[in-house]
C-alpha positions in Angstrom: 133.6 33.9 167.9 132.2 32.3 164.8 133.1 33.5 161.2 130.1 34.9 159.5 129.2 32.4 156.3 129.6 34.2 153.0 126.9 33.3 150.1 127.7 32.7 146.6 127.3 35.6 144.0 125.7 33.7 141.1 124.6 36.5 138.9 128.1 39.0 138.8 126.5 41.4 136.2 123.9 41.9 140.3 126.5 42.3 142.2 128.6 44.8 140.0 125.7 46.7 138.0 127.6 49.9 136.6 126.5 53.1 137.5 125.0 54.8 134.8 124.3 53.1 131.1 127.2 54.6 129.6 130.0 56.3 129.5 130.2 60.6 131.4 131.5 63.2 128.6 134.0 65.6 131.0 130.9 68.6 130.5 128.5 65.8 131.5 130.8 65.8 134.1 130.9 69.2 135.1 127.4 69.6 135.0 125.8 67.4 136.9 128.8 67.7 139.5 127.4 71.3 139.7 123.6 69.8 140.5 124.1 67.4 142.7 126.0 70.1 144.7 123.5 71.8 144.8 121.2 70.2 146.2 123.7 68.5 148.5 122.4 70.6 151.3 119.9 69.2 153.5 117.5 72.9 153.2 118.2 73.5 150.0 116.2 69.9 149.9 113.9 70.9 152.0 113.3 73.6 149.8 113.1 71.7 146.6 109.9 69.4 147.6 108.8 72.5 149.9 107.8 74.6 146.1 107.5 71.0 144.1 104.9 70.1 146.9 103.1 73.5 146.5 99.3 74.5 145.1 101.2 74.9 141.4 104.1 73.8 142.4 104.9 77.7 142.9 105.5 79.1 146.4 106.8 82.9 147.5 109.4 82.8 149.4 107.8 84.9 152.4 105.7 80.8 152.8 110.0 79.3 153.2 111.2 81.1 156.2 109.0 79.5 159.3 108.9 75.2 157.2 112.6 75.5 157.5 113.3 78.3 161.0 116.3 79.9 159.0 116.2 84.1 158.7 115.3 85.3 154.9 118.6 85.9 153.6 119.1 82.7 155.1 116.9 81.2 153.6 117.1 83.9 150.0 120.7 82.3 149.6 119.5 79.3 149.1 117.0 80.0 146.4 119.8 81.5 144.7 121.7 78.6 144.7 118.5 77.0 144.0 117.9 79.5 140.0 121.4 80.0 139.8 121.7 75.5 139.0 118.0 75.3 137.3 116.1 73.7 139.3 113.5 76.5 140.3 112.8 79.3 138.4 111.9 83.3 140.3 109.4 85.5 139.0 108.8 89.1 141.1 105.4 90.3 142.1 105.2 93.9 143.9 107.3 93.3 146.8 107.3 89.6 146.6 109.6 86.5 144.8 107.5 83.4 144.0 109.6 80.0 143.1 108.4 77.8 140.8 109.9 74.0 140.1 111.8 74.2 136.7 110.2 70.8 134.6 112.4 68.1 133.9 114.8 70.4 135.9 115.1 67.1 138.5 115.1 64.5 135.8 119.1 63.9 134.6 119.7 63.1 138.9 117.0 61.0 138.2 118.3 59.3 135.7 121.3 58.9 137.4 120.2 57.5 140.7 117.8 55.5 139.4 120.1 53.6 136.0 121.5 51.2 138.6 
């Protein structure tokens, strides 16, 4: 069995780049953790992507159950979590609820993921 060859690290900064550019305050860490927890579900990520890809970045709840293959009450629960976390807004039109991506709501998560 051969021993793997280790390549020398020529740029220590590239190896150990910080995850963020500044230290998170306790408040920012709590807020970000709450946001990440809301997003840390495959169904919720799909719902956000479906709403964002819909015309006008808005979708009726009636159009969201089939694509994710879940019951209406389950989809409603996931949508409520996303609304409570500030990613989606909800408006009522007659008997139907419409959901829209809140502008800028994914910015903090995006900055964290792309700042490295």
